[in-house]
N, C-alpha and C positions, 0 to 999 in steps of 0.2 A: 692585629687581625690574622696575619699568617700563622702566628703562634696558636691562636684560638682554633683556626681551621685545622691545623695539624693535630691539635689536641682532640678535637671532635672526631677526626678521621681515625686517630689512634684508638679512641674509645669504641667506635663502631667496629674496628678491626678486632679489638680484644673481645667485644661481645660476640662477634661472629665466631671467633676461635673457641670461646666458652661454649657456645651452642653446639659447635662441631664436636668438641670433646664430650659434651653431655650426650650427644647423639651416639657417638662411638661407644660410650660406656653402656648406654641402654641396649645397643645392638649386641655388645659382648655379653651383657647380662642375660639377654634373651637366649643367646647361643648356649651359655653355660646352663641355664635352666632346661633348655631343650635336650642337651646332652645328658643332663642328670636324669630327666624323665625317661629317656631311652635306656639308660643304664638300669634304672629301677624296673622298667618294663621287662628288660632282658633277664634280669635276676629273678623277677617274679615268674616269668615263663619257664626259666630253668628249674626253679623250685617246684613248679607244678609238674614239670616233666619228670623230675627225679623223685617226686613224692609218691609213695605207694598208697598211703591212706588206708581206710577200711576196705576190706574185700568181702563182698557178699558171698556167703557159701550157699550154693543152690542144691536143692535136693534133686538127685538124678531122676530123670523121667525116661523110662525105656521106650525106644522106638521099635516098632515091629520089623524084624529082619534087617536091622541096621547094617549097612555096608558102607563104611567110611562116611561120606557126606550124602548118602542116599538112605531111604527107608521105605519099607513097604514091600509089596509083591512086585518083583522085577518084571513079571509077565502081565501086570495089570493092564487093562484096556486103555487107560488114560495115564499119561505121564506129565508131571509138572516140574519144571525147573525154575527155581527162584534165583534171580540175580540180585544180590543184596550187599549190604555194607554194615558191618558191626557198629559203626559210628552213626549211621543215618537214623535220625529220630523217627522217620516214617517206617523204616525197617523194624525198629524197636516196637513201634505201635502194632505192626502186623504180628510180631512175636508175642506181645502181651495180650492182644485182643482177638486175634483170629487163628493163629497157628494151632493152638490146642484143639479147637473145634474142628479144624480141617483134618488133623491127625485122627481124632476120635471117630469122625463120621466117614472118612474116605481112605485114610492110610491104613488104619487098623482093620478096616473091613475088606481090604484087598482091592479096592476100586481104583486107587491111584498109586503110582510110584513117584515119590517126592524126592527131589535133589536140591540141595543148597549149593550155590556157587557164588564166588566173590566178584563184586563189581565196584569195589571201593575206589579203584583208580580211575573210574569213569568221572568222578567228581573233579579230580585234579586236572584231568586232560580236557574237560569240557566246560567247567565252571571257573577254574583257576585255583591257584594255591597249591600247596603240597599236602597231599592227603596220605602221608606215609603211615600213619597209625592204622588206617583201615587195612592197608596192605599187610602191615605187620601182624595185625590181629588175624587176618586170613591165613598167614603163614603159621601162626600159632595153632589155629584150628586144624589145619592139615597135618601138623606135627602130632597133635593129639590123636588124629585118626590112625596114626601108626600104632597107637596103643588101644585101638577100638573105643576111643572116647571122643570122637568128633562131636557128637550131639551134646555130651556133657560140657565140652568146651564152648560149643555154640550157645548153650543156655547161660553159662557162666559169663561169657563175654557180653551178651546183651544185658544181663543183670548187673554188670559192673560198668556199664557205659554211663559216664557222668553227664551225658547230654550236652557236652561242650566239645565240638570236634577239634582234634589236634591240640588239646589242652592237657594232655597227660593221662587220659583214661587208659590208653593202651601204650604207655611207655614200655620200654624193655623190662623195667623193674616190675611194673604192675602186671605185665603179661606173665612174667615168671611167678609172681604171687598168685595169679589166677590159675595158672597151671598147677601150682602146689595145692590149691583149694580143691581140685578134683582128683588129687592123689595120683598124679602122673609119676612115672619114673623120671625124675628130674634130670638125671644124667643123659638119658636118651633124648628127652625133650630138648634140653639146652643144646645138645650137639646138632639136632635137626634144625632148630631155630637159628642158631648162630651161623650155620653153613648156608642158610637160605635154601634148604633142600627143595622147597615147593615154590620157589620164585617163578619158575617157568609155568607152573600150573596156574598160579594166580594171574599171570599175564594171559594165559590161554582162556581163562574165564572171561577176562575183559574183552579179548578179541571176539569170542563167541557171542558175548552180550552185544557188542557193537554190530556184529553181523546180523543179529536177531532184531536190531532196530531199537535198542534201549534208549529211553529218553529221560531216565531218572530211576532212582531206586526207592522201594523194591519194584522189580519188574519180573513178571511171570510169563513163561512160555508153556502153553499146554499143547500136547500133541496126542493124536490118536489116529487110528486107521479105519477107513471106511472102504470096504471092498478092496483092501490091499493098498489103497492110496492114502498117504499121510496127510492129515489135516492139521493145521496149526492155528491156534488162537492166542492172543496176547491179553494179559490182565495187567494194567498199570496202576501202581500205587498201593497204599495200605487199605485195600478194599475190605468191607465187612464179610463175614462168612456167607451171608446171603448171596453176594455177588459170585463167589466161588461155587456155591451150591447150585445156582442156576446154570452156570456154564458147564460144570462137571456133569450134572444130571442130563443136560441136553446132549452132551457128547456121549454119555453112556448109552443113550437110547439108540444111537446109530453106529457106535464103534464096533469093530470086529471083536468077537469074543474068542 
């Protein structure tokens, strides 16, 4: 009987050890699979970031009296500043659906002075994540402005946004390719970009957007004077041209000329 009891105890012990070994093997297998998936994801992300892919060549659209990131009559009775992000899908919607009509009806006619400023780092500081591609794209646009091609770069960046944030749309290599597509002097551009010449300006854009009360991009600040007193209105989001038209025409009725 003692021998039988010992044998049964031994069997239970061995079965317990087998279950423990099987559990350890399963755990190790899951760890290996998890690590493999992370490696694959990392390689995939690196490939996306380093891939240039097809670059859309955009036909240049002249802005009236373009001066770096501004356009229009500098003494226009109404001024609008857009705080935007070249990666933002809503900013791209404004660019594709509203901006041309705004320029045709109000910028080209001298009624408003329009300025584009960067607020891409608002996302990383308020929503989370690292939004470096937005900031890098803004740097590239300001470097293009040194060659009087800010708006060409502006259009090319939005046209080459793959609609996936921080997935390589504006990797260094793609920004270089986009700059080449608008025929920049690449030596001058690359020197400007590599040195981060406009890093402080991009940060100042963000600081001013924050002070203005930005809650997302695109975000517009319209200013005009009535009897010498500055009035300010905000337009939030990718609004249709009718929204801008209503607010601009109301401002023009009372603004100092």
